[in-house]
Structures are given as C-alpha cells and as structure tokens.
C-alpha positions in Angstrom: 63.9 89.1 66.6 60.5 89.4 68.3 57.7 89.4 65.8 55.0 92.0 66.3 52.0 90.7 68.3 53.8 87.7 69.7 55.5 87.0 73.0 59.3 86.2 72.9 58.7 82.4 73.0 55.8 82.6 70.4 58.1 84.6 68.2 60.9 82.2 68.7 58.8 79.3 67.5 57.4 81.2 64.6 60.8 82.2 63.4 62.0 78.6 63.8 59.1 77.4 61.6 60.0 80.1 59.0 63.6 79.1 58.9 62.7 75.4 58.6 60.3 76.1 55.8 62.9 78.1 53.8 65.5 75.4 54.2 63.4 72.3 53.7 60.4 73.5 51.6 58.0 72.1 54.2 56.8 72.8 57.7 58.3 70.9 60.7 56.2 68.1 62.3 55.3 68.1 65.9 58.1 65.6 66.6 60.6 67.7 64.7 59.6 70.8 66.7 60.1 68.8 69.9 63.5 67.6 68.8 64.7 71.1 67.7 63.2 73.4 70.3 62.6 73.8 74.0 59.1 72.4 73.8 59.0 68.9 75.3 55.6 67.5 74.4 53.1 67.3 71.5 50.5 69.0 73.7 52.9 71.8 74.3 53.5 72.2 70.5 49.7 72.1 70.0 49.2 74.9 72.6 51.8 77.2 70.9 50.4 76.5 67.5 46.9 77.2 68.7 48.0 80.7 69.8 49.7 81.3 66.4 46.4 80.3 64.7 44.4 82.8 66.8 46.9 85.6 66.0 46.7 84.8 62.3 50.3 83.7 61.9 49.4 80.1 61.0 46.3 78.3 59.9 45.2 74.8 60.7 44.7 72.4 57.8 43.3 68.9 57.4 44.7 66.0 59.4 46.2 68.2 62.0 48.7 69.9 59.7 49.3 73.6 59.5 50.7 76.3 57.1 51.4 80.0 57.1 48.4 82.3 57.3 47.9 83.8 53.8 48.9 87.2 55.1 52.3 85.9 56.3 53.3 83.9 53.2 55.5 86.7 52.0 57.9 85.9 54.8 58.9 82.8 52.9 58.1 83.7 49.3 59.8 87.1 49.0 59.7 88.7 45.5 62.4 87.6 43.2 63.8 89.0 39.9 62.9 92.6 40.4 62.7 94.9 37.3 65.6 97.4 37.2 64.8 101.1 37.0 67.5 102.2 34.6 66.9 106.0 34.2 64.6 108.9 33.4 62.8 109.4 30.1 60.9 112.6 29.1 57.3 112.6 28.1 57.6 116.1 26.6 60.0 117.3 24.1 63.0 115.1 23.0 65.9 115.2 25.4 69.1 113.4 25.9 68.8 110.0 27.5 69.6 110.0 31.2 70.7 106.6 32.3 71.3 105.8 36.0 70.7 103.2 38.6 67.4 104.2 40.3 66.8 100.9 42.0 64.3 98.2 41.0 60.6 97.6 40.8 59.1 94.5 42.5 55.7 92.9 42.2 55.1 94.3 45.8 55.6 97.8 44.5 52.6 97.5 42.2 50.2 97.4 45.1 51.4 100.2 47.4 48.2 100.5 49.4 48.0 96.8 50.3 49.4 96.0 53.7 49.7 92.3 53.4 49.0 91.2 49.8 48.9 87.6 48.6 47.6 85.8 45.5 45.1 83.1 44.8 43.9 81.5 41.5 40.2 81.8 40.7 38.3 78.6 39.9 34.8 79.3 38.5 32.9 81.9 36.6 30.7 83.7 39.2 32.6 87.0 38.9 33.1 87.0 35.1 30.8 89.9 34.4 33.2 92.3 36.1 36.2 90.8 34.3 37.4 88.2 36.8 37.6 85.0 34.8 38.2 81.3 35.5 42.0 80.8 36.0 42.8 84.4 36.7 45.2 85.3 39.6 43.6 87.6 42.2 45.6 89.8 44.6 44.0 89.9 48.0 45.0 92.0 51.0 44.6 90.9 54.6 42.8 94.0 55.6 39.3 95.2 56.7 36.4 94.4 54.4 33.7 97.0 54.0 30.1 96.2 52.9 30.1 96.3 49.1 33.7 95.3 48.7 34.8 92.2 46.8 36.6 89.7 49.0 37.5 86.1 49.7 35.3 84.5 52.4 35.7 81.3 54.4 32.4 79.8 55.5 31.7 76.4 56.9 35.0 75.1 55.6 34.5 76.4 52.1 35.8 79.5 50.3 34.5 81.8 47.7 35.2 85.2 46.0 32.2 87.4 46.0 30.9 91.0 46.5 30.2 91.0 50.2 27.1 92.9 51.7 26.9 93.0 55.4 23.5 93.8 56.9 22.0 93.8 60.4 20.6 90.3 60.1 22.5 88.6 57.3 25.6 88.5 55.1 24.9 88.3 51.4 27.7 87.0 49.1 26.7 88.4 45.7 28.1 86.9 42.4 28.7 88.9 39.3 27.1 86.5 36.9 23.6 85.7 35.8 24.3 82.0 36.0 25.0 82.1 39.8 22.8 82.9 42.8 23.6 85.0 45.9 24.6 83.1 49.0 22.7 84.3 52.1 24.2 83.6 55.5 21.8 83.9 58.4 22.6 85.5 61.8 23.0 82.3 63.7 25.7 81.2 61.2 27.5 84.6 61.2 30.3 83.6 63.5 31.5 80.9 61.1 32.2 83.5 58.4 35.8 84.6 58.1 37.3 87.3 55.8 40.4 85.9 54.1 41.2 89.0 52.1 39.9 92.1 50.3 40.2 92.3 46.5 43.1 94.5 45.3 43.5 93.6 41.6 43.7 90.6 39.3 45.8 89.3 36.4 44.0 88.4 33.2 45.9 87.3 30.1 49.1 88.6 31.5 47.7 92.1 32.3 47.0 93.6 35.7 43.4 94.9 36.0 41.6 96.7 38.7 37.9 97.0 39.6 36.8 100.4 41.0 
C-alpha cells in the first residue's frame, strides 16, 4: 500500500514502522531498520526519516529518537469498544420499539468535521475562563488555523494551548485567564512557530464540551 504524499519506498518504510509499533509497542531503532529493511546505513535511515519529518508523518524527539506525528497516531491507536446503535426510538408519540443492528458509534464519529483528530491533556490554567481546565483532555485537529482560533502551538521547543491572533508583524498567543499574560512573537522569530492542531472540543468531568 502506497501512503498518500509518499513515494513507494518512503511509504514502504512508514508502513514497516507502523507494523513494528503495533507488534512491539515501540518504534524500531536505526539498527533494527537496517536489519529489517533494504536500507544499509544509519545515514540512509536518517535521510528517509528526515523526509517523513518534513511530510508530517513522523516527528523528531530528544536524543535522536522519533515518534508518529500527532496527526498520524490514529494509524496505531484505532478506536476500540465502539458503542452499538441498537435501533430507532421516537421522540414524538409513543410507538412500538424498533430494535435492529444499525452499526456502531466510535469516538471518531463524535467529531465528523475533524480530518485528523488527536487528543492531548491540558496542564495549567491559562484557558480556564472559557471552560478548559487543568487536566482536561482536548481534541485537536491537524488542520489550518485561522486568526482568532484556539490552537496548540510549538514555539522554540515549547508548546502551549492559546487563542492565536496572526497579524502582519506579530503572532499573539492570548490566554483566557486574568492570571496569565499574552505571549507576543516578533516577526524575526515567526519561522519557529508551528501549529500542532486546531481546537475541536474538550472533555471536562466526563462530558464533551465545545467552544463556539
């Protein structure tokens, strides 16, 4: 199977990494890739991985390790234990129960507009005034971020969840708490800013909540 956006060999390596991760619960080392694939040197592995980083299939982590890009984690962690849809019930007058197998509902179905959703846990209180509390789970989508949207940002090796305002000369990351100050990023630093995901929804005390 050739993965969209990758050449045949890039796709072959990516699918090998996925298969290894599913079987072993970890990603293969450079040496393991050399032993199991056609790539014969660590430099060759590095060059292939570098391409997968640039195409947002993998991300580089500390100490030369790597992991799946957040938008691709669903390839390994597919939804489990779907909720069965058992039939139809009227919301009007009382009618006889109609029971039938209508399929199932997965967590993925709760966010139909999200193209590549994934989840992160919030640490901190800078968004508490709009209901996103410390410890909440936030659903992000790997999609375009418009000025004024809430999103996850990577800047200078650090991440944050903020309301993002994009101007001609600066990017302002605005908190939703009186106890936190905005983060202003100047133009000469703009290239270091990466959008990790656009806010879709969040889980608070077991309930799914949305911010319009």
